[in-house]
C-alpha positions in Angstrom: 0.0 0.1 0.3 1.2 3.7 -1.0 1.1 6.3 1.6 -0.5 8.9 0.8 0.5 12.5 1.3 -2.2 15.1 1.3 -1.0 18.5 2.2 -4.1 21.6 3.4 -3.9 25.1 3.2 -3.4 24.6 6.4 -1.0 22.3 6.7 -2.8 20.5 9.6 -5.1 17.3 8.6 -8.3 17.2 10.5 -9.6 13.6 11.5 -12.0 13.9 8.9 -9.4 14.8 5.9 -7.8 11.8 7.3 -10.6 9.2 7.1 -11.4 11.0 3.9 -8.1 10.0 2.3 -8.4 6.9 3.7 -11.5 6.6 2.2 -10.2 7.6 -1.3 -7.0 5.2 -1.4 -9.0 2.5 -0.5 -11.3 3.3 -3.1 -8.6 3.7 -5.4 -6.6 0.6 -4.8 -10.3 -1.5 -5.1 -10.8 0.4 -8.5 -6.9 -0.9 -9.7 -7.3 -4.2 -8.1 -10.7 -4.4 -10.3 -8.8 -3.3 -13.5 -6.2 -6.2 -12.8 -8.8 -8.9 -12.4 -10.2 -7.9 -15.6 -7.0 -7.9 -17.4 -6.0 -11.4 -16.3 -10.2 -12.4 -17.7 -9.4 -10.7 -20.6 -5.5 -12.6 -20.9 -7.5 -15.6 -20.3 -10.3 -15.5 -22.6 -7.7 -14.5 -25.3 
Protein backbone atom coordinates (compact mmCIF):
# COMPACT_ATOMS: atom_id res chain seq x y z
CA UNK A 1 0.00 0.00 0.00
CA UNK A 2 1.41 3.35 -1.01
CA UNK A 3 1.41 6.02 1.66
CA UNK A 4 -0.88 8.88 0.70
CA UNK A 5 0.42 12.33 1.55
CA UNK A 6 -2.07 15.17 1.55
CA UNK A 7 -1.02 18.77 2.02
CA UNK A 8 -3.77 21.16 3.01
CA UNK A 9 -3.69 24.94 2.90
CA UNK A 10 -3.38 25.09 6.67
CA UNK A 11 -0.80 22.29 6.67
CA UNK A 12 -2.80 20.46 9.33
CA UNK A 13 -5.03 17.46 8.72
CA UNK A 14 -8.19 17.12 10.75
CA UNK A 15 -9.41 13.63 11.63
CA UNK A 16 -12.16 14.06 9.01
CA UNK A 17 -9.51 14.83 6.37
CA UNK A 18 -7.55 11.73 7.37
CA UNK A 19 -10.67 9.55 7.19
CA UNK A 20 -11.54 10.99 3.78
CA UNK A 21 -8.00 10.39 2.52
CA UNK A 22 -8.08 6.79 3.75
CA UNK A 23 -11.45 6.16 2.09
CA UNK A 24 -10.16 7.71 -1.13
CA UNK A 25 -7.01 5.58 -1.06
CA UNK A 26 -9.08 2.44 -0.43
CA UNK A 27 -11.42 3.31 -3.31
CA UNK A 28 -8.51 3.91 -5.70
CA UNK A 29 -6.82 0.67 -4.61
CA UNK A 30 -10.12 -1.12 -5.20
CA UNK A 31 -10.32 0.25 -8.74
CA UNK A 32 -6.74 -0.84 -9.46
CA UNK A 33 -7.49 -4.32 -8.11
CA UNK A 34 -10.59 -4.60 -10.32
CA UNK A 35 -8.61 -3.42 -13.34
CA UNK A 36 -5.95 -6.09 -12.71
CA UNK A 37 -8.64 -8.78 -12.42
CA UNK A 38 -10.19 -7.61 -15.70
CA UNK A 39 -6.78 -7.76 -17.38
CA UNK A 40 -6.28 -11.33 -16.13
CA UNK A 41 -9.71 -12.38 -17.42
CA UNK A 42 -9.05 -10.70 -20.77
CA UNK A 43 -5.69 -12.46 -21.01
CA UNK A 44 -7.29 -15.86 -20.32
CA UNK A 45 -10.11 -15.34 -22.82
CA UNK A 46 -7.51 -14.40 -25.43
